[in-house]
N, CA, C and O atoms as CSV, one atom per row, in Angstrom:
chain,resi,resn,atom,element,x,y,z
A,1,MET,N,N,31.694,-1.733,-60.579
A,1,MET,CA,C,31.755,-3.098,-60.331
A,1,MET,C,C,30.492,-3.594,-60.946
A,1,MET,O,O,29.345,-3.193,-60.749
A,2,LYS,N,N,30.911,-4.523,-61.711
A,2,LYS,CA,C,29.672,-5.167,-62.708
A,2,LYS,C,C,28.344,-5.760,-61.936
A,2,LYS,O,O,28.647,-6.593,-61.081
A,3,GLY,N,N,27.053,-5.522,-62.052
A,3,GLY,CA,C,26.033,-5.934,-61.464
A,3,GLY,C,C,25.696,-5.091,-60.199
A,3,GLY,O,O,24.651,-5.221,-59.562
A,4,PHE,N,N,26.465,-4.414,-59.972
A,4,PHE,CA,C,25.621,-3.112,-58.752
A,4,PHE,C,C,25.963,-1.949,-59.300
A,4,PHE,O,O,26.981,-1.616,-59.908
A,5,PRO,N,N,24.505,-1.078,-58.871
A,5,PRO,CA,C,24.509,0.384,-59.874
A,5,PRO,C,C,25.513,0.929,-58.781
A,5,PRO,O,O,25.866,0.421,-57.717
A,6,LYS,N,N,25.868,2.145,-59.389
A,6,LYS,CA,C,26.622,3.089,-58.546
A,6,LYS,C,C,25.850,3.695,-57.435
A,6,LYS,O,O,24.736,4.180,-57.633
A,7,LEU,N,N,26.597,3.672,-55.904
A,7,LEU,CA,C,26.417,4.007,-54.866
A,7,LEU,C,C,26.649,5.902,-54.907
A,7,LEU,O,O,27.692,6.513,-55.141
A,8,THR,N,N,25.344,6.431,-54.605
A,8,THR,CA,C,25.770,8.101,-54.524
A,8,THR,C,C,25.206,8.504,-53.601
A,8,THR,O,O,24.208,7.878,-53.242
A,9,HIS,N,N,25.659,9.826,-52.779
A,9,HIS,CA,C,24.949,10.326,-51.509
A,9,HIS,C,C,23.392,10.299,-52.194
A,9,HIS,O,O,22.646,9.462,-51.686
A,10,LYS,N,N,22.885,11.029,-53.166
A,10,LYS,CA,C,21.475,11.524,-53.520
A,10,LYS,C,C,20.528,10.277,-53.966
A,10,LYS,O,O,19.315,10.071,-54.005
A,11,GLY,N,N,21.754,9.523,-54.295
A,11,GLY,CA,C,20.626,8.132,-54.276
A,11,GLY,C,C,20.327,6.886,-53.266
A,11,GLY,O,O,19.503,5.972,-53.307
A,12,ILE,N,N,21.375,7.253,-52.322
A,12,ILE,CA,C,20.975,6.508,-51.019
A,12,ILE,C,C,19.924,7.813,-50.063
A,12,ILE,O,O,19.331,7.608,-49.004
A,13,LEU,N,N,19.952,8.579,-50.530
A,13,LEU,CA,C,18.760,9.654,-49.949
A,13,LEU,C,C,17.721,9.209,-50.442
A,13,LEU,O,O,16.939,8.722,-49.626
A,14,LYS,N,N,17.408,9.198,-51.549
A,14,LYS,CA,C,16.143,8.531,-52.452
A,14,LYS,C,C,15.654,7.466,-52.065
A,14,LYS,O,O,14.436,7.294,-52.103
A,15,ARG,N,N,16.655,6.361,-51.529
A,15,ARG,CA,C,15.685,5.169,-51.233
A,15,ARG,C,C,15.477,5.262,-49.586
A,15,ARG,O,O,14.711,4.520,-48.970
A,16,HIS,N,N,16.197,6.181,-49.049
A,16,HIS,CA,C,15.801,6.259,-47.576
A,16,HIS,C,C,14.433,6.819,-47.676
A,16,HIS,O,O,13.643,6.481,-46.795
A,17,LYS,N,N,14.046,7.584,-48.565
A,17,LYS,CA,C,12.864,7.964,-48.536
A,17,LYS,C,C,11.383,7.273,-48.746
A,17,LYS,O,O,10.192,7.487,-48.518
A,18,ASN,N,N,12.216,6.353,-49.302
A,18,ASN,CA,C,11.512,5.248,-50.222
A,18,ASN,C,C,11.039,4.260,-49.134
A,18,ASN,O,O,9.936,3.730,-49.260
A,19,ASN,N,N,11.706,4.031,-48.232
A,19,ASN,CA,C,11.783,2.868,-47.564
A,19,ASN,C,C,12.209,3.080,-45.441
A,19,ASN,O,O,13.041,2.687,-44.623
A,20,PRO,N,N,11.085,3.864,-45.499
A,20,PRO,CA,C,11.297,4.828,-43.672
A,20,PRO,C,C,11.131,3.534,-42.568
A,20,PRO,O,O,10.385,3.715,-41.606
A,21,GLN,N,N,11.734,2.412,-42.698
A,21,GLN,CA,C,12.212,1.247,-41.551
A,21,GLN,C,C,12.501,2.105,-40.442
A,21,GLN,O,O,11.713,2.209,-39.501
A,22,ASP,N,N,13.968,2.944,-40.520
A,22,ASP,CA,C,14.688,3.126,-39.278
A,22,ASP,C,C,14.541,4.786,-39.100
A,22,ASP,O,O,15.604,5.406,-39.103
A,23,GLN,N,N,13.297,5.551,-38.944
A,23,GLN,CA,C,13.558,7.030,-38.587
A,23,GLN,C,C,14.468,7.474,-38.209
A,23,GLN,O,O,14.726,8.551,-38.747
A,24,SER,N,N,15.396,7.037,-37.219
A,24,SER,CA,C,16.222,8.015,-36.732
A,24,SER,C,C,17.482,8.235,-37.558
A,24,SER,O,O,18.005,9.302,-37.881
A,25,LEU,N,N,17.974,6.567,-37.916
A,25,LEU,CA,C,19.073,6.968,-39.110
A,25,LEU,C,C,18.690,7.693,-40.546
A,25,LEU,O,O,19.540,8.177,-41.294
A,26,HIS,N,N,17.622,7.689,-40.742
A,26,HIS,CA,C,17.055,8.307,-42.015
A,26,HIS,C,C,17.149,9.521,-41.818
A,26,HIS,O,O,17.676,10.174,-42.719
A,27,LYS,N,N,16.591,10.365,-40.367
A,27,LYS,CA,C,16.765,11.818,-39.964
A,27,LYS,C,C,18.331,12.612,-39.901
A,27,LYS,O,O,18.713,13.769,-40.075
A,28,ALA,N,N,19.049,11.183,-39.520
A,28,ALA,CA,C,20.604,11.704,-39.636
A,28,ALA,C,C,21.122,11.585,-40.628
A,28,ALA,O,O,22.072,12.349,-40.797
A,29,ILE,N,N,20.766,10.523,-41.862
A,29,ILE,CA,C,21.125,11.043,-43.166
A,29,ILE,C,C,20.637,12.452,-43.729
A,29,ILE,O,O,21.399,13.339,-44.117
A,30,GLU,N,N,19.330,12.513,-43.713
A,30,GLU,CA,C,18.717,13.396,-44.359
A,30,GLU,C,C,19.382,14.923,-43.815
A,30,GLU,O,O,19.506,15.909,-44.542
A,31,THR,N,N,19.688,14.866,-42.665
A,31,THR,CA,C,20.312,16.337,-42.239
A,31,THR,C,C,21.609,16.248,-42.042
A,31,THR,O,O,22.220,17.107,-41.406
A,32,ASN,N,N,22.261,15.044,-42.642
A,32,ASN,CA,C,23.657,15.440,-43.340
A,32,ASN,C,C,24.741,15.472,-41.787
A,32,ASN,O,O,25.839,16.027,-41.752
A,33,GLU,N,N,24.033,14.668,-40.502
A,33,GLU,CA,C,24.646,14.432,-39.229
A,33,GLU,C,C,25.696,13.558,-39.462
A,33,GLU,O,O,26.669,13.552,-38.707
A,34,ILE,N,N,25.594,12.628,-40.663
A,34,ILE,CA,C,26.882,11.793,-40.594
A,34,ILE,C,C,27.848,12.383,-41.461
A,34,ILE,O,O,27.570,13.043,-42.462
A,35,LYS,N,N,29.305,12.054,-40.929
A,35,LYS,CA,C,30.284,12.441,-41.684
A,35,LYS,C,C,30.356,11.802,-43.200
A,35,LYS,O,O,29.789,10.732,-43.423
A,36,LYS,N,N,30.882,12.311,-43.955
A,36,LYS,CA,C,30.989,12.013,-45.455
A,36,LYS,C,C,32.360,11.006,-45.553
A,36,LYS,O,O,32.565,10.465,-46.640
A,37,THR,N,N,33.012,10.829,-44.772
A,37,THR,CA,C,33.951,9.994,-44.900
A,37,THR,C,C,33.484,8.563,-44.491
A,37,THR,O,O,33.618,7.554,-45.184
A,38,SER,N,N,32.888,8.641,-43.197
A,38,SER,CA,C,32.017,7.103,-42.831
A,38,SER,C,C,30.971,6.507,-43.666
A,38,SER,O,O,30.531,5.363,-43.555
A,39,PHE,N,N,30.532,7.614,-44.719
A,39,PHE,CA,C,29.411,7.277,-45.264
A,39,PHE,C,C,30.246,6.707,-46.655
A,39,PHE,O,O,29.932,5.572,-47.014
A,40,ASP,N,N,31.214,7.375,-47.399
A,40,ASP,CA,C,32.000,7.057,-48.053
A,40,ASP,C,C,32.669,5.560,-47.659
A,40,ASP,O,O,32.887,4.867,-48.653
A,41,GLU,N,N,32.983,5.029,-46.524
A,41,GLU,CA,C,33.548,3.670,-45.985
A,41,GLU,C,C,32.377,2.671,-45.898
A,41,GLU,O,O,32.587,1.476,-46.108
A,42,LEU,N,N,31.233,3.101,-45.613
A,42,LEU,CA,C,30.268,2.201,-46.126
A,42,LEU,C,C,29.713,1.800,-47.399
A,42,LEU,O,O,29.179,0.734,-47.706
A,43,ILE,N,N,29.964,2.984,-48.182
A,43,ILE,CA,C,30.094,2.314,-49.891
A,43,ILE,C,C,30.878,1.505,-50.075
A,43,ILE,O,O,30.610,0.480,-50.702
A,44,GLU,N,N,32.242,1.803,-49.492
A,44,GLU,CA,C,33.666,0.959,-49.917
A,44,GLU,C,C,33.110,-0.472,-49.506
A,44,GLU,O,O,32.914,-1.231,-50.455
A,45,LYS,N,N,32.858,-0.903,-48.376
A,45,LYS,CA,C,32.705,-2.193,-47.792
A,45,LYS,C,C,31.236,-3.072,-48.503
A,45,LYS,O,O,31.116,-4.290,-48.632
A,46,GLY,N,N,30.271,-2.029,-48.870
A,46,GLY,CA,C,28.777,-2.390,-49.653
A,46,GLY,C,C,29.375,-2.767,-51.232
A,46,GLY,O,O,28.659,-3.531,-51.880
A,47,VAL,N,N,30.636,-2.281,-51.885
A,47,VAL,CA,C,30.904,-2.711,-53.386
A,47,VAL,C,C,32.170,-3.752,-53.359
A,47,VAL,O,O,32.753,-4.227,-54.334
A,48,LYS,N,N,32.408,-3.954,-52.092
A,48,LYS,CA,C,33.584,-5.269,-52.288
A,48,LYS,C,C,32.511,-6.600,-52.237
A,48,LYS,O,O,33.044,-7.695,-52.421
A,49,GLN,N,N,31.243,-6.583,-52.034
A,49,GLN,CA,C,30.536,-7.998,-52.181
A,49,GLN,C,C,30.261,-8.362,-53.751
A,49,GLN,O,O,30.134,-7.502,-54.622
A,50,LYS,N,N,30.204,-9.440,-53.923
A,50,LYS,CA,C,30.424,-10.104,-54.982
A,50,LYS,C,C,28.922,-10.145,-55.762
A,50,LYS,O,O,28.021,-10.645,-55.089
A,51,PRO,N,N,28.592,-9.705,-57.011
A,51,PRO,CA,C,26.778,-9.894,-57.117
A,51,PRO,C,C,26.384,-11.228,-57.372
A,51,PRO,O,O,26.951,-12.106,-58.023
A,52,PHE,N,N,25.450,-11.230,-56.827
A,52,PHE,CA,C,24.698,-12.757,-56.800
A,52,PHE,C,C,24.279,-13.176,-58.300
A,52,PHE,O,O,23.712,-12.447,-59.114
A,53,ASP,N,N,24.634,-14.349,-58.463
A,53,ASP,CA,C,24.461,-14.594,-59.624
A,53,ASP,C,C,23.573,-16.492,-59.893
A,53,ASP,O,O,24.062,-17.602,-59.682
A,54,LYS,N,N,22.601,-16.221,-60.257
A,54,LYS,CA,C,21.889,-17.474,-60.024
A,54,LYS,C,C,22.099,-18.751,-61.016
A,54,LYS,O,O,21.714,-19.907,-60.844
A,55,LYS,N,N,22.786,-18.222,-62.049
A,55,LYS,CA,C,23.617,-19.699,-62.731
A,55,LYS,C,C,24.332,-20.268,-62.371
A,55,LYS,O,O,24.537,-21.389,-62.837
A,56,LYS,N,N,25.120,-19.704,-61.266
A,56,LYS,CA,C,26.316,-20.437,-60.883
A,56,LYS,C,C,26.111,-21.414,-59.580
A,56,LYS,O,O,26.833,-22.364,-59.280
A,57,GLN,N,N,24.845,-20.907,-58.816
A,57,GLN,CA,C,24.368,-21.539,-57.481
A,57,GLN,C,C,24.186,-22.605,-57.978
A,57,GLN,O,O,24.200,-23.415,-57.050
A,58,LYS,N,N,23.945,-23.334,-59.323
A,58,LYS,CA,C,23.145,-24.818,-59.440
A,58,LYS,C,C,24.434,-25.897,-58.736
A,58,LYS,O,O,24.240,-27.109,-58.638
């Protein structure tokens, strides 16, 4: 989708390492305790959002 970078498992792991706000969730993701199917569902929900366009907000 235009305006969003592609989400990948590796990319999300990298983001979580850079932003350690919720340690329990991060550990679950890093140790692959989360099922890949539920991970894919979350990615699909995130991709359905429309990108923010400042020009159209005026």
